[in-house]
C-alpha positions as CSV (number, residue, x, y, z in Angstrom):
1,M,0.0,0.0,0.0
2,D,1.4,3.3,-1.0
3,L,1.6,6.4,1.1
4,D,-1.3,8.1,-0.7
5,A,-3.7,5.2,0.0
6,V,-2.6,5.2,3.7
7,K,-3.3,8.9,3.9
8,V,-6.7,8.6,2.3
9,L,-7.6,5.8,4.7
10,L,-6.5,7.8,7.7
11,E,-8.5,10.8,6.6
12,S,-11.5,8.6,6.1
13,Q,-11.1,7.1,9.6
14,E,-10.6,10.6,11.0
15,R,-13.9,11.8,9.5
16,T,-15.7,8.7,10.7
17,F,-14.3,9.2,14.2
18,R,-15.1,12.9,14.2
19,S,-18.6,12.2,13.0
20,A,-19.1,9.6,15.7
21,L,-17.6,11.9,18.3
22,E,-19.7,14.9,17.2
23,L,-22.8,12.6,17.4
24,V,-21.9,11.6,21.0
25,V,-21.2,15.1,21.9
26,E,-24.5,16.3,20.5
27,Q,-26.2,13.5,22.4
28,W,-24.5,14.5,25.7
29,K,-25.3,18.2,25.0
30,E,-29.0,17.2,24.5
31,R,-28.9,15.3,27.7
32,I,-27.3,18.2,29.5
33,R,-29.9,20.5,28.1
34,L,-32.7,18.2,29.3
35,V,-31.1,18.0,32.8
36,E,-30.7,21.7,32.9
37,G,-34.3,22.1,31.8
38,K,-35.4,19.8,34.6
39,M,-33.2,21.5,37.1
40,T,-34.7,24.9,36.0
41,D,-38.2,23.5,36.5
42,L,-37.2,22.0,39.8
43,T,-35.7,25.3,40.9
44,K,-38.9,27.1,39.9
45,S,-41.0,24.6,41.7
46,L,-38.8,24.9,44.7
47,E,-39.0,28.6,44.7
48,F,-42.8,28.4,44.3
49,S,-43.0,25.9,47.2
50,Q,-40.8,28.1,49.3
51,A,-43.1,31.1,48.5
52,E,-46.1,29.0,49.5
53,I,-44.4,27.9,52.7
54,L,-43.7,31.5,53.5
55,D,-47.2,32.5,52.8
56,L,-48.5,29.6,55.0
57,K,-46.1,30.6,57.8
58,N,-47.4,34.2,57.6
59,N,-51.0,32.9,57.5
60,E,-50.2,30.7,60.5
61,K,-49.0,33.7,62.5
62,V,-52.1,35.7,61.5
63,L,-54.3,32.8,62.5
64,Q,-52.5,32.3,65.8
65,K,-52.9,36.0,66.6
66,L,-56.6,35.8,65.7
67,N,-57.0,32.7,67.8
68,K,-55.4,34.4,70.8
69,E,-57.7,37.4,70.3
70,K,-60.7,35.1,70.0
71,Q,-59.6,33.2,73.2
72,V,-59.2,36.4,75.1
73,A,-62.7,37.5,73.8
74,V,-64.2,34.2,74.8
75,E,-62.6,34.3,78.3
76,E,-63.9,37.8,78.7
77,L,-67.4,36.7,77.6
78,Q,-67.3,33.6,80.0
79,S,-66.2,35.9,82.8
80,R,-69.0,38.3,82.0
81,V,-71.6,35.4,81.8
82,A,-70.3,34.0,85.1
83,E,-70.6,37.5,86.7
84,L,-74.1,38.0,85.3
85,N,-75.1,34.5,86.5
86,H,-73.8,35.3,89.9
87,R,-75.7,38.6,90.0
88,L,-78.9,36.9,88.7
89,N,-78.6,34.1,91.3
90,Y,-77.9,36.7,94.0
91,Q,-80.9,38.8,92.9
92,E,-83.1,35.7,92.7
93,D,-82.1,34.7,96.2
94,Y,-82.5,38.2,97.4
95,T,-86.0,38.5,96.0
96,R,-86.9,35.2,97.8
97,R,-85.2,36.0,101.1
98,N,-88.6,36.9,102.7
99,N,-90.1,33.6,101.5
100,L,-90.9,30.3,103.2
101,R,-92.3,27.1,102.0
102,I,-94.8,25.3,104.2
103,S,-95.6,21.7,103.4
104,G,-98.4,19.7,105.1
105,L,-100.9,22.5,105.6
106,K,-104.3,21.1,104.9
107,E,-106.0,22.4,101.8
108,Q,-109.6,22.9,101.3
109,P,-111.2,20.3,98.9
110,V,-112.4,22.7,96.2
111,G,-111.2,26.1,95.0
112,E,-109.1,27.4,97.9
113,T,-108.3,31.0,97.3
114,W,-105.1,32.9,98.0
115,E,-107.0,34.9,100.7
116,Q,-108.1,31.6,102.4
117,T,-104.6,30.3,102.2
118,A,-103.2,33.4,103.8
119,V,-105.7,33.1,106.6
120,N,-104.7,29.5,107.2
121,V,-101.0,30.4,107.3
122,S,-101.6,33.3,109.7
123,K,-103.5,30.9,112.0
124,I,-100.6,28.5,111.9
125,L,-98.1,31.3,112.6
126,E,-100.2,32.5,115.5
127,D,-101.4,29.2,117.1
128,K,-98.4,27.0,116.5
129,L,-95.4,29.3,116.1
130,Q,-96.6,31.9,118.7
131,L,-96.2,34.7,116.1
132,P,-99.3,36.9,116.3
133,S,-99.8,39.9,114.1
134,V,-97.3,38.9,111.4
135,N,-97.8,40.8,108.2
136,L,-97.9,38.6,105.1
137,E,-97.5,40.0,101.6
138,R,-99.1,36.9,100.1
139,A,-99.5,33.2,100.5
140,H,-100.4,30.8,97.7
141,R,-100.3,27.1,96.8
142,V,-97.9,25.9,94.1
143,G,-98.4,23.1,91.7
144,P,-101.6,21.8,90.0
145,A,-104.6,21.4,92.2
146,A,-105.3,17.8,93.4
147,A,-108.6,16.0,93.1
148,A,-111.2,16.6,95.7
149,A,-110.9,13.2,97.2
150,S,-107.0,13.4,97.3
151,S,-105.2,13.5,100.6
152,H,-102.4,15.4,99.0
153,H,-102.0,19.0,100.1
154,R,-100.0,21.3,97.9
155,T,-97.1,23.3,99.3
156,V,-97.7,26.9,100.3
157,V,-95.3,29.7,99.4
158,V,-95.5,32.5,102.0
159,R,-93.9,35.9,101.5
160,F,-93.5,38.0,104.6
161,R,-93.4,41.7,104.5
162,N,-90.6,41.8,107.0
163,F,-87.5,39.7,106.8
164,S,-87.4,39.6,110.7
165,D,-90.8,37.8,110.8
166,R,-89.5,35.2,108.3
167,E,-86.5,34.6,110.5
168,A,-88.7,34.4,113.6
169,A,-90.9,31.8,111.8
170,I,-87.7,29.7,111.1
171,R,-86.6,30.0,114.7
172,N,-90.0,29.0,116.1
173,A,-90.4,26.1,113.7
174,S,-88.8,23.9,116.4
175,K,-91.9,24.4,118.5
176,L,-93.8,22.2,116.0
177,K,-91.6,19.2,117.0
178,G,-93.5,16.6,119.0
179,T,-96.8,18.3,118.6
180,A,-99.9,17.5,116.7
181,A,-98.6,19.9,114.0
182,G,-95.3,18.1,113.8
183,W,-96.1,17.1,110.3
184,L,-95.7,20.6,109.1
185,M,-92.5,21.5,107.4
186,V,-91.2,25.0,107.3
187,I,-88.5,25.4,104.7
188,P,-86.8,28.6,103.3
189,Q,-87.5,29.2,99.6
190,Y,-84.3,29.4,97.7
191,G,-83.3,30.4,94.2
192,H,-82.4,28.0,91.5
193,L,-78.7,27.9,92.3
194,M,-79.2,27.4,96.0
195,V,-81.6,24.5,95.2
196,Q,-78.9,22.9,93.0
197,R,-76.6,23.1,95.9
198,G,-78.9,21.0,98.0
199,C,-80.5,23.6,100.3
200,R,-83.9,22.0,100.0
201,A,-82.7,18.7,101.5
202,R,-83.2,19.7,105.1
203,P,-86.6,21.0,106.3
204,L,-86.4,23.4,109.2
205,V,-88.8,21.5,111.4
206,T,-86.3,21.7,114.3
207,G,-85.6,25.4,113.6
208,E,-81.9,24.7,112.6
209,Y,-80.1,27.1,110.2
210,L,-78.5,25.7,107.1
211,A,-74.9,26.8,106.8
212,T,-75.7,27.9,103.2
213,L,-78.6,30.0,104.4
214,Q,-76.4,31.7,107.0
215,D,-73.9,32.6,104.3
216,V,-76.6,34.0,102.1
217,N,-78.1,36.1,104.9
218,K,-74.6,37.4,105.8
219,G,-74.1,38.4,102.2
220,F,-77.4,40.2,102.1
221,S,-76.7,42.1,105.3
222,G,-73.1,42.9,104.2
223,T,-74.4,44.2,100.9
224,R,-76.9,46.4,102.6
225,K,-74.3,47.9,104.9
226,K,-72.1,48.7,102.0
227,T,-74.9,50.5,100.2
């Protein structure tokens, strides 16, 4: 083989190698472009995610602040409601502080009026409790009327004009013990909250004061002194 033939062969191989190398380089360039494109997309996606995370964090801070404000508002409302309930219960007890409930007082078979009930209560106060000339504001039965033949007698709610007369009736209730009128029960009338605390559980037949009643009465007298 002469030198020219070798030269032609080498040039041909060089072109073939160069073409193959250029093809490989182009393939790698395409792959690099694809990778760069994906990296760009990932970078944009990451930046978008970071922006979303930042927004979420900011929203979280705003929501936490609003939640704290709502909690403070709720606590203030709860405190206000508790205060109003306390005042309402106090007012309810205060409006009933002159009241007594009398159970066991015989009821007329048909159509007993409030006036007749008041007369019967006054008679009990005078004859059994030795409390003559007690001024009553009103006295009435509570609950639905029983049948004429029934032996059940409805409870009487009595409101005294003077708190001192009501207290005297409680003290003198012990005089019913062991007498023919021992079946009568003289009980203070409490408000809803006091009833829930169990104040109705012990009738004052023996003239005892409930500790709760003493506390309430002290509260009433203390309030009146302040005002």
